[in-house]
C-alpha beads as a LAMMPS data file, in Angstrom:
LAMMPS data file: protein, C-alpha beads

100 atoms
99 bonds

1 atom types
1 bond types

-500.0 500.0 xlo xhi
-500.0 500.0 ylo yhi
-500.0 500.0 zlo zhi

Masses

1 110.0

Atoms # bond

1 1 1 0.618 3.776 24.952
2 1 1 3.576 4.081 23.171
3 1 1 6.390 7.147 23.705
4 1 1 9.283 8.235 21.952
5 1 1 12.235 10.103 22.801
6 1 1 12.609 13.097 21.551
7 1 1 15.497 15.779 21.762
8 1 1 14.441 19.340 21.889
9 1 1 17.796 20.846 22.392
10 1 1 21.096 20.541 20.396
11 1 1 22.213 17.256 20.687
12 1 1 25.326 18.195 22.653
13 1 1 22.439 19.341 25.869
14 1 1 21.425 17.334 28.936
15 1 1 17.313 18.246 28.003
16 1 1 15.574 15.900 26.461
17 1 1 10.966 15.884 26.527
18 1 1 8.896 12.799 26.101
19 1 1 6.062 12.423 23.590
20 1 1 3.690 10.174 23.170
21 1 1 2.653 8.602 19.423
22 1 1 -1.665 10.182 19.848
23 1 1 -2.070 13.087 19.730
24 1 1 -3.974 14.953 22.126
25 1 1 -6.843 16.370 20.222
26 1 1 -8.864 14.968 17.468
27 1 1 -9.813 17.583 15.107
28 1 1 -14.126 17.166 14.012
29 1 1 -15.139 19.281 11.513
30 1 1 -19.738 19.667 10.812
31 1 1 -20.618 19.012 7.591
32 1 1 -17.561 16.686 7.066
33 1 1 -18.073 12.759 6.917
34 1 1 -14.959 10.183 7.521
35 1 1 -13.550 8.666 4.248
36 1 1 -16.044 6.141 3.396
37 1 1 -13.734 2.865 3.213
38 1 1 -13.946 0.845 0.000
39 1 1 -13.407 -3.399 -0.721
40 1 1 -10.276 -1.984 -2.866
41 1 1 -8.631 -0.379 -0.128
42 1 1 -8.629 3.017 -1.814
43 1 1 -9.738 5.078 1.134
44 1 1 -7.085 3.046 3.285
45 1 1 -3.752 3.798 0.991
46 1 1 -4.168 0.025 0.180
47 1 1 -4.451 -1.045 -3.672
48 1 1 -4.938 -4.654 -3.838
49 1 1 -2.263 -6.663 -5.656
50 1 1 -1.209 -10.108 -7.282
51 1 1 2.301 -11.634 -7.424
52 1 1 4.062 -12.474 -10.461
53 1 1 7.388 -14.290 -11.444
54 1 1 8.450 -13.868 -14.368
55 1 1 10.042 -16.525 -15.799
56 1 1 11.646 -14.457 -18.817
57 1 1 14.799 -12.679 -16.190
58 1 1 13.700 -14.655 -13.734
59 1 1 12.727 -11.439 -11.560
60 1 1 9.219 -11.602 -9.004
61 1 1 7.123 -8.309 -9.021
62 1 1 3.113 -7.634 -7.781
63 1 1 1.325 -6.322 -10.529
64 1 1 -1.911 -3.837 -8.960
65 1 1 -5.257 -2.920 -10.722
66 1 1 -6.041 -0.981 -13.075
67 1 1 -8.416 1.859 -11.806
68 1 1 -11.220 0.662 -13.996
69 1 1 -11.187 -2.343 -11.711
70 1 1 -10.915 -4.788 -14.512
71 1 1 -7.576 -6.309 -14.433
72 1 1 -4.381 -6.415 -12.540
73 1 1 -1.523 -4.784 -15.129
74 1 1 1.728 -4.755 -14.701
75 1 1 5.175 -5.117 -16.216
76 1 1 7.785 -7.044 -16.169
77 1 1 10.845 -4.818 -13.252
78 1 1 13.760 -6.096 -16.008
79 1 1 13.208 -6.500 -19.647
80 1 1 10.070 -4.359 -19.229
81 1 1 7.262 -7.215 -20.772
82 1 1 3.627 -6.464 -20.273
83 1 1 1.736 -8.252 -18.155
84 1 1 -2.636 -8.569 -17.889
85 1 1 -4.721 -10.601 -15.973
86 1 1 -8.393 -10.196 -16.661
87 1 1 -10.867 -10.123 -13.516
88 1 1 -13.954 -11.806 -13.563
89 1 1 -16.430 -14.156 -12.577
90 1 1 -15.619 -17.958 -12.694
91 1 1 -12.052 -17.235 -12.005
92 1 1 -9.165 -18.455 -9.789
93 1 1 -8.458 -17.351 -5.879
94 1 1 -4.842 -17.559 -6.425
95 1 1 -2.617 -14.283 -5.627
96 1 1 0.817 -15.573 -7.317
97 1 1 1.379 -16.183 -10.367
98 1 1 4.328 -17.340 -13.038
99 1 1 4.232 -15.444 -16.514
100 1 1 5.501 -17.052 -19.120

Bonds

1 1 1 2
2 1 2 3
3 1 3 4
4 1 4 5
5 1 5 6
6 1 6 7
7 1 7 8
8 1 8 9
9 1 9 10
10 1 10 11
11 1 11 12
12 1 12 13
13 1 13 14
14 1 14 15
15 1 15 16
16 1 16 17
17 1 17 18
18 1 18 19
19 1 19 20
20 1 20 21
21 1 21 22
22 1 22 23
23 1 23 24
24 1 24 25
25 1 25 26
26 1 26 27
27 1 27 28
28 1 28 29
29 1 29 30
30 1 30 31
31 1 31 32
32 1 32 33
33 1 33 34
34 1 34 35
35 1 35 36
36 1 36 37
37 1 37 38
38 1 38 39
39 1 39 40
40 1 40 41
41 1 41 42
42 1 42 43
43 1 43 44
44 1 44 45
45 1 45 46
46 1 46 47
47 1 47 48
48 1 48 49
49 1 49 50
50 1 50 51
51 1 51 52
52 1 52 53
53 1 53 54
54 1 54 55
55 1 55 56
56 1 56 57
57 1 57 58
58 1 58 59
59 1 59 60
60 1 60 61
61 1 61 62
62 1 62 63
63 1 63 64
64 1 64 65
65 1 65 66
66 1 66 67
67 1 67 68
68 1 68 69
69 1 69 70
70 1 70 71
71 1 71 72
72 1 72 73
73 1 73 74
74 1 74 75
75 1 75 76
76 1 76 77
77 1 77 78
78 1 78 79
79 1 79 80
80 1 80 81
81 1 81 82
82 1 82 83
83 1 83 84
84 1 84 85
85 1 85 86
86 1 86 87
87 1 87 88
88 1 88 89
89 1 89 90
90 1 90 91
91 1 91 92
92 1 92 93
93 1 93 94
94 1 94 95
95 1 95 96
96 1 96 97
97 1 97 98
98 1 98 99
99 1 99 100
């Protein structure tokens, strides 16, 4: 159990309280199902990405899957040169690439 110190009075006061970081209750609403976890991480807020080093500017960036899930698309963070890596069968399992 993780415990954090929370000030509930002005900093000059000697009174403090300790609160747990875990909630005391869990809300369960009848008829509402929990979010289903998908393979692309959409329910968890995590998006699939690949790392790209851009030789044009010597910069590195993550590029993310497009909404259709057919390619990774992004731009160089310095010169904004576009890059696209298609997703398909017979591809590679590498996660880091170099763009010319």
